[in-house]
MDTraj code that builds the backbone (N, CA, C; nanometers):
import mdtraj as md
import numpy as np

residues = "UNK UNK UNK UNK UNK UNK UNK UNK UNK UNK UNK UNK UNK UNK UNK UNK UNK UNK UNK UNK UNK UNK UNK UNK UNK UNK UNK UNK UNK UNK UNK UNK UNK UNK UNK UNK UNK UNK UNK UNK UNK UNK UNK UNK UNK UNK UNK UNK UNK UNK UNK UNK UNK UNK UNK UNK UNK UNK UNK UNK UNK UNK UNK UNK UNK UNK UNK UNK UNK UNK UNK UNK UNK UNK UNK UNK UNK UNK UNK UNK UNK UNK UNK UNK UNK UNK UNK UNK UNK UNK UNK UNK UNK UNK UNK UNK UNK UNK UNK UNK UNK".split()
xyz = np.array([
    [-0.8870, 0.3189, 1.0900],
    [-0.7480, 0.3228, 1.0378],
    [-0.7009, 0.4569, 1.0107],
    [-0.5709, 0.4815, 1.0589],
    [-0.5217, 0.6101, 1.0427],
    [-0.4223, 0.6194, 0.9334],
    [-0.4197, 0.7099, 0.8306],
    [-0.3276, 0.7173, 0.7156],
    [-0.2588, 0.8361, 0.7178],
    [-0.1344, 0.8506, 0.7078],
    [-0.0564, 0.9728, 0.6973],
    [0.0372, 0.9617, 0.5559],
    [0.0594, 1.0853, 0.5113],
    [0.1693, 1.0960, 0.4074],
    [0.2674, 1.1415, 0.4693],
    [0.3993, 1.0925, 0.4209],
    [0.5369, 1.1422, 0.4539],
    [0.6188, 1.1352, 0.3180],
    [0.6229, 1.2371, 0.2422],
    [0.6801, 1.2298, 0.1049],
    [0.6179, 1.1335, 0.0193],
    [0.6984, 1.0413, -0.0329],
    [0.6602, 0.9428, -0.1295],
    [0.5981, 0.8146, -0.0498],
    [0.5853, 0.8340, 0.0785],
    [0.5140, 0.7262, 0.1639],
    [0.3948, 0.7561, 0.2109],
    [0.3008, 0.6400, 0.2072],
    [0.1702, 0.6465, 0.3090],
    [0.2154, 0.5345, 0.4099],
    [0.1490, 0.5859, 0.5321],
    [0.1996, 0.4943, 0.6353],
    [0.0488, 0.4926, 0.7251],
    [0.0049, 0.3656, 0.7233],
    [-0.1218, 0.3334, 0.7988],
    [-0.0967, 0.2742, 0.9253],
    [-0.1885, 0.2953, 1.0199],
    [-0.1830, 0.2082, 1.1644],
    [-0.3210, 0.1680, 1.1793],
    [-0.3479, 0.0462, 1.1992],
    [-0.4909, -0.0066, 1.2207],
    [-0.4624, -0.0813, 1.3700],
    [-0.5487, -0.0153, 1.4650],
    [-0.5361, -0.0740, 1.5919],
    [-0.6885, -0.1345, 1.6310],
    [-0.6823, -0.2417, 1.6322],
    [-0.8051, -0.3323, 1.6579],
    [-0.8314, -0.4014, 1.8043],
    [-0.7320, -0.3694, 1.8916],
    [-0.7515, -0.4226, 2.0112],
    [-0.6281, -0.5255, 2.0369],
    [-0.6438, -0.6453, 2.0247],
    [-0.5607, -0.7289, 2.0475],
    [-0.4398, -0.7431, 1.9318],
    [-0.4869, -0.7029, 1.8131],
    [-0.3859, -0.7156, 1.6915],
    [-0.3790, -0.5838, 1.6466],
    [-0.2613, -0.5154, 1.6474],
    [-0.2267, -0.3856, 1.5845],
    [-0.1403, -0.4302, 1.4534],
    [-0.1749, -0.3112, 1.3485],
    [-0.0929, -0.3569, 1.2344],
    [-0.0330, -0.2209, 1.1887],
    [0.0795, -0.2278, 1.1365],
    [0.1402, -0.1122, 1.0728],
    [0.1788, -0.1515, 0.9351],
    [0.1520, -0.0654, 0.8408],
    [0.2035, -0.0809, 0.7039],
    [0.2541, 0.0452, 0.6279],
    [0.3699, 0.0659, 0.5877],
    [0.4068, 0.1654, 0.5168],
    [0.4380, 0.1310, 0.3785],
    [0.3785, 0.2217, 0.2746],
    [0.4139, 0.1876, 0.1406],
    [0.4816, 0.3145, 0.0637],
    [0.5882, 0.2866, -0.0009],
    [0.6577, 0.3976, -0.0653],
    [0.6236, 0.3904, -0.2101],
    [0.5776, 0.4946, -0.2906],
    [0.5398, 0.4883, -0.4203],
    [0.6510, 0.5353, -0.5020],
    [0.6653, 0.4831, -0.6120],
    [0.7723, 0.5351, -0.6934],
    [0.7902, 0.4350, -0.8284],
    [0.8827, 0.4667, -0.9229],
    [0.8783, 0.4013, -1.0415],
    [0.9958, 0.2747, -1.0238],
    [1.0512, 0.2724, -0.8979],
    [1.1542, 0.1576, -0.8951],
    [1.0695, 0.0271, -0.8629],
    [1.1069, -0.0871, -0.9293],
    [1.0288, -0.1996, -0.9060],
    [1.0434, -0.2550, -0.7641],
    [0.9371, -0.3122, -0.7095],
    [0.9557, -0.3680, -0.5704],
    [1.0114, -0.4886, -0.5607],
    [1.1428, -0.5003, -0.4856],
    [1.2139, -0.6177, -0.4790],
    [1.2083, -0.6819, -0.3244],
    [1.0939, -0.7315, -0.3005],
    [1.0735, -0.7780, -0.1643],
    [1.0301, -0.9190, -0.1935],
    [1.0800, -1.0150, -0.1172],
    [1.0289, -1.1467, -0.1292],
    [0.9580, -1.1997, -0.0091],
    [0.9236, -1.1104, 0.0902],
    [0.8259, -1.1628, 0.2072],
    [0.6945, -1.1779, 0.1471],
    [0.6238, -1.2673, 0.2239],
    [0.4861, -1.2900, 0.1702],
    [0.4118, -1.1586, 0.1750],
    [0.4187, -1.0592, 0.2619],
    [0.3433, -0.9223, 0.2696],
    [0.3432, -0.8550, 0.1279],
    [0.4622, -0.8716, 0.0434],
    [0.4779, -0.8141, -0.0661],
    [0.3805, -0.8496, -0.1815],
    [0.3496, -0.9828, -0.1865],
    [0.2558, -1.0350, -0.2698],
    [0.1179, -0.9953, -0.2363],
    [0.0837, -1.0045, -0.1237],
    [-0.0427, -0.9544, -0.0834],
    [-0.0668, -0.8026, -0.1216],
    [0.0210, -0.7238, -0.0729],
    [0.0353, -0.5771, -0.1006],
    [0.0287, -0.5533, -0.2610],
    [0.0926, -0.6003, -0.3273],
    [0.0791, -0.6063, -0.4759],
    [-0.0473, -0.6449, -0.5297],
    [-0.1003, -0.7485, -0.4728],
    [-0.2342, -0.7697, -0.5186],
    [-0.3385, -0.6931, -0.4987],
    [-0.3450, -0.6220, -0.3694],
    [-0.4335, -0.5215, -0.3164],
    [-0.4050, -0.4024, -0.4101],
    [-0.2907, -0.3610, -0.4284],
    [-0.2716, -0.2264, -0.5062],
    [-0.3172, -0.2473, -0.6449],
    [-0.2956, -0.3783, -0.7116],
    [-0.3264, -0.3897, -0.8479],
    [-0.4928, -0.3739, -0.8548],
    [-0.5584, -0.4535, -0.7667],
    [-0.7136, -0.4437, -0.7476],
    [-0.7470, -0.3010, -0.7374],
    [-0.6818, -0.2253, -0.6452],
    [-0.7403, -0.0748, -0.6298],
    [-0.7108, -0.0080, -0.7584],
    [-0.6020, -0.0051, -0.8238],
    [-0.5656, 0.0523, -0.9457],
    [-0.6654, 0.0260, -1.0499],
    [-0.7001, -0.0958, -1.0496],
    [-0.8110, -0.1422, -1.1478],
    [-0.9443, -0.0700, -1.1110],
    [-0.9738, -0.0761, -0.9864],
    [-1.1095, -0.0097, -0.9459],
    [-1.1077, 0.1591, -0.9523],
    [-0.9997, 0.2076, -0.9265],
    [-1.0083, 0.3584, -0.9352],
    [-0.9297, 0.4145, -1.0605],
    [-0.8940, 0.3237, -1.1619],
    [-0.8257, 0.3915, -1.2837],
    [-0.6973, 0.4506, -1.2578],
    [-0.6181, 0.4006, -1.1446],
    [-0.5003, 0.4637, -1.1243],
    [-0.3862, 0.3693, -1.1754],
    [-0.2665, 0.4201, -1.1546],
    [-0.1412, 0.3445, -1.1626],
    [-0.0323, 0.3614, -1.0556],
    [-0.0822, 0.3617, -0.9381],
    [0.0183, 0.3502, -0.8326],
    [0.1109, 0.2286, -0.8299],
    [0.2322, 0.2254, -0.7964],
    [0.3344, 0.1322, -0.7970],
    [0.4082, 0.1381, -0.6851],
    [0.4140, 0.0399, -0.5835],
    [0.4867, 0.0319, -0.4703],
    [0.6141, -0.0144, -0.4979],
    [0.7264, 0.0801, -0.4242],
    [0.8620, 0.0391, -0.4577],
    [0.9260, -0.0181, -0.3311],
    [0.8572, 0.0123, -0.2316],
    [0.9127, -0.0335, -0.0856],
    [0.7978, -0.0732, -0.0049],
    [0.8332, -0.1524, 0.1018],
    [0.7388, -0.1802, 0.1939],
    [0.7794, -0.1777, 0.3449],
    [0.7202, -0.1251, 0.4512],
    [0.7448, -0.1218, 0.5873],
    [0.6429, -0.1892, 0.6681],
    [0.6944, -0.2790, 0.7483],
    [0.5849, -0.3424, 0.8397],
    [0.6686, -0.3429, 0.9684],
    [0.5748, -0.3608, 1.0674],
    [0.6421, -0.3815, 1.2167],
    [0.6534, -0.5225, 1.2384],
    [0.7646, -0.5883, 1.2446],
    [0.8012, -0.7165, 1.2600],
    [0.7257, -0.7791, 1.3879],
    [0.6889, -0.6985, 1.4870],
    [0.6261, -0.7412, 1.6039],
    [0.4978, -0.7551, 1.5905],
    [0.4335, -0.7078, 1.4963],
    [0.2837, -0.7309, 1.4541],
    [0.2725, -0.8719, 1.4140],
    [0.1508, -0.9304, 1.4470],
    [0.1196, -1.0586, 1.4062],
    [0.0722, -1.0485, 1.2658],
    [0.1382, -1.1107, 1.1734],
    [0.1097, -1.0900, 1.0141],
    [-0.0247, -1.1493, 0.9917],
    [-0.0839, -1.0694, 0.9160],
    [-0.2341, -1.1004, 0.8978],
    [-0.2497, -1.0664, 0.7373],
    [-0.2417, -1.1415, 0.6366],
    [-0.2578, -1.1173, 0.4937],
    [-0.3991, -1.0240, 0.4775],
    [-0.4847, -1.0682, 0.5541],
    [-0.6249, -1.0010, 0.5271],
    [-0.5965, -0.8561, 0.5651],
    [-0.5486, -0.8419, 0.6809],
    [-0.5246, -0.6929, 0.7248],
    [-0.4369, -0.6021, 0.6283],
    [-0.3237, -0.6761, 0.5930],
    [-0.2497, -0.6086, 0.4865],
    [-0.3179, -0.5723, 0.3722],
    [-0.3957, -0.6929, 0.3160],
    [-0.4572, -0.6431, 0.1895],
    [-0.5648, -0.5215, 0.1940],
    [-0.6377, -0.5267, 0.3249],
    [-0.7348, -0.4231, 0.3421],
    [-0.6566, -0.2922, 0.3563],
    [-0.5627, -0.2762, 0.4155],
    [-0.4806, -0.1651, 0.4434],
    [-0.4191, -0.1227, 0.3150],
    [-0.3565, -0.1811, 0.2282],
    [-0.2893, -0.1328, 0.1224],
    [-0.4184, -0.0802, 0.0095],
    [-0.5345, -0.1653, 0.0056],
    [-0.6350, -0.1099, -0.0807],
    [-0.6918, 0.0288, -0.0211],
    [-0.7061, 0.0341, 0.1045],
    [-0.7502, 0.1541, 0.1474],
    [-0.6603, 0.2684, 0.1398],
    [-0.5289, 0.2375, 0.1534],
    [-0.4124, 0.3462, 0.1292],
    [-0.4117, 0.4068, -0.0148],
    [-0.4654, 0.2972, -0.1102],
    [-0.4686, 0.3721, -0.2739],
    [-0.6115, 0.4586, -0.2736],
    [-0.7137, 0.4074, -0.1947],
    [-0.8285, 0.4674, -0.2105],
    [-0.7962, 0.6079, -0.1338],
    [-0.7412, 0.6312, -0.0317],
    [-0.6789, 0.7511, 0.0436],
    [-0.6274, 0.8415, -0.0561],
    [-0.5313, 0.7777, -0.1133],
    [-0.4412, 0.8663, -0.2296],
    [-0.5254, 0.9182, -0.3357],
    [-0.6239, 0.8328, -0.3736],
    [-0.7039, 0.8895, -0.4803],
    [-0.8018, 1.0071, -0.4295],
    [-0.8670, 1.0008, -0.3057],
    [-0.9659, 1.0842, -0.2508],
    [-0.8820, 1.2052, -0.2238],
    [-0.7515, 1.2048, -0.1730],
    [-0.6612, 1.3106, -0.1572],
    [-0.6106, 1.3891, -0.2713],
    [-0.6174, 1.3242, -0.3863],
    [-0.5348, 1.3692, -0.5092],
    [-0.4007, 1.3571, -0.4963],
    [-0.3429, 1.2594, -0.4304],
    [-0.1950, 1.2552, -0.4062],
    [-0.1402, 1.1892, -0.5519],
    [-0.0306, 1.2546, -0.5717],
    [0.0676, 1.2188, -0.7005],
    [0.2006, 1.1980, -0.6468],
    [0.2272, 1.0643, -0.6844],
    [0.3609, 1.0139, -0.6589],
    [0.4412, 0.9997, -0.7917],
    [0.5535, 0.9454, -0.8013],
    [0.6307, 0.9393, -0.9380],
    [0.5629, 0.7840, -0.9462],
    [0.4648, 0.7972, -1.0546],
    [0.4181, 0.6677, -1.0856],
    [0.4296, 0.6312, -1.2315],
    [0.4073, 0.5068, -1.2736],
    [0.4352, 0.4667, -1.4110],
    [0.3095, 0.5050, -1.4804],
    [0.3271, 0.5271, -1.6124],
    [0.2022, 0.5426, -1.7040],
    [0.1241, 0.4165, -1.7161],
    [-0.0171, 0.4197, -1.7275],
    [-0.0758, 0.2905, -1.7549],
    [-0.0541, 0.2222, -1.8879],
    [-0.0285, 0.0947, -1.8959],
    [0.0286, 0.0377, -2.0214],
    [-0.1077, -0.0027, -2.1085],
    [-0.0804, 0.0141, -2.2318],
    [-0.1922, 0.0015, -2.3084],
    [-0.2273, -0.1485, -2.3209],
    [-0.3499, -0.1900, -2.3309],
    [-0.3806, -0.3279, -2.3492],
    [-0.4514, -0.3726, -2.4856],
])
top = md.Topology()
chain = top.add_chain()
for i, resn in enumerate(residues, 1):
    res = top.add_residue(resn, chain, resSeq=i)
    for name in ("N", "CA", "C"):
        top.add_atom(name, md.element.get_by_symbol(name[0]), res)
traj = md.Trajectory(xyz[None], top)
């Protein structure tokens, strides 16, 4: 998988042969207002990655290529690995502070 940063966006391409996947995530403090099934999958993956890495990244917008065959598994993996990439690269976006529990 290839991941690139463009401003507040991380964009990933996963080419596996028959099925290619593109996922773009914009990070910010604005709440995600997306009713597509991919939004719930991405939110779940980002929440898991935030818990695993002790981060508080928040997705405010999602881009996908509508021509791609939708795969919840691929989107989940890509979103998680994008957070992992952000952590490894020390990327800082406009993010919310962690909430006290």
